[in-house]
C-alpha positions in Angstrom: 3.8 -15.3 14.1 6.1 -13.7 11.6 5.4 -10.0 10.8 2.9 -9.4 13.6 3.9 -6.3 15.5 6.4 -5.1 12.8 6.3 -1.6 11.6 6.5 -1.0 7.8 7.1 2.6 6.5 5.5 4.1 3.4 7.6 6.8 1.8 7.4 9.1 -1.2 10.8 10.5 -1.9 12.1 11.7 1.4 8.6 12.3 2.8 6.8 10.0 5.2 3.4 8.9 3.9 2.8 6.8 7.0 3.5 3.7 9.0 1.8 0.4 9.1 1.9 -1.7 12.3 1.1 -5.3 11.2 -1.7 -6.9 13.2 -2.6 -9.8 11.0 -0.8 -12.0 8.5 -3.0 -13.8 6.0 -0.7 -14.9 3.2 -0.1 -13.3 0.8 -1.6 -10.3 2.6 -0.4 -8.4 5.7 -3.0 -6.2 7.4 -2.3 -3.5 9.9 -3.0 -0.2 11.6 -2.1 2.8 9.4 -0.7 5.9 11.0 -0.6 8.7 8.4 2.5 10.9 8.0 2.7 14.4 6.6 2.8 13.3 3.0 -0.4 11.3 3.2 -2.8 14.2 2.8 -1.9 14.6 -0.9 -2.3 10.9 -1.6 -5.5 10.3 0.4 -8.0 11.1 -2.4 -6.2 8.7 -4.7 -6.4 5.8 -2.2 -10.1 6.6 -1.6 -10.7 6.5 -5.4 -8.7 3.3 -5.8 -10.8 1.5 -3.2 -14.0 2.9 -4.7 -13.1 1.3 -8.0 -11.7 -2.0 -6.8 -15.1 -3.7 -6.8 -15.6 -2.7 -10.5 -12.1 -3.8 -11.6 -13.5 -6.6 -13.7 -15.7 -4.0 -15.6 -13.1 -1.2 -15.9 -9.6 -2.3 -15.2 -8.1 0.8 -16.8 -9.9 3.1 -14.4 -8.7 1.2 -11.4 -5.1 1.0 -12.8 -5.1 4.8 -13.3 -6.3 5.4 -9.7 -3.8 3.0 -8.2 -1.0 4.5 -10.3 -1.9 8.0 -8.9 -2.0 6.6 -5.3 1.3 4.8 -5.6 3.2 7.3 -7.8 6.7 7.5 -6.3 5.7 5.6 -3.2 8.0 3.0 -1.6 7.2 0.4 0.9 9.9 -0.2 3.5 10.0 -3.5 5.4 11.8 -3.5 8.7 14.9 -4.9 6.9 14.7 -2.5 3.9 12.7 -1.5 0.8 10.7 -4.2 -1.1 10.9 -4.6 -4.8 7.2 -4.7 -5.6 4.0 -4.2 -3.6 0.2 -3.7 -3.8 -1.1 -1.4 -1.0 -4.6 -0.3 0.0 -5.3 2.3 2.7 -8.7 3.1 4.2 -8.9 5.3 7.2 -6.6 3.8 9.9 -6.3 0.4 8.2 -3.9 -0.8 5.5 -3.4 -4.1 3.8 -0.7 -5.0 1.4 1.2 -7.8 -0.4 4.8 -7.6 -1.3 7.6 -9.3 -3.1 11.4 -9.2 -3.1 11.2 -9.7 -6.8 9.2 -7.6 -9.3 5.7 -9.0 -10.0 5.5 -10.6 -13.5 4.0 -8.5 -16.2 1.2 -10.2 -18.0 
């Protein structure tokens, strides 16, 4: 299966936020084991808050968007063949799931 076993990097500037080893591909999402890097400690509270708000996104989209913006501020997702243009990433403990695109997501 494509993607299974690949390692994707999460970076912020020159710092390593972590690595995701893909264990499952369920289009459009990839799921994997997250190994935190040195830069994750600063972002962890923002990812925790983002996930806490995801179930209420229909009631308060602005709160979730703010939490996600803080979690993803300056963060890049690097596929095995290079950076992706756009992504949506969730991290919880040692699990991560994300979707990505080579093209920027359309703005609604």
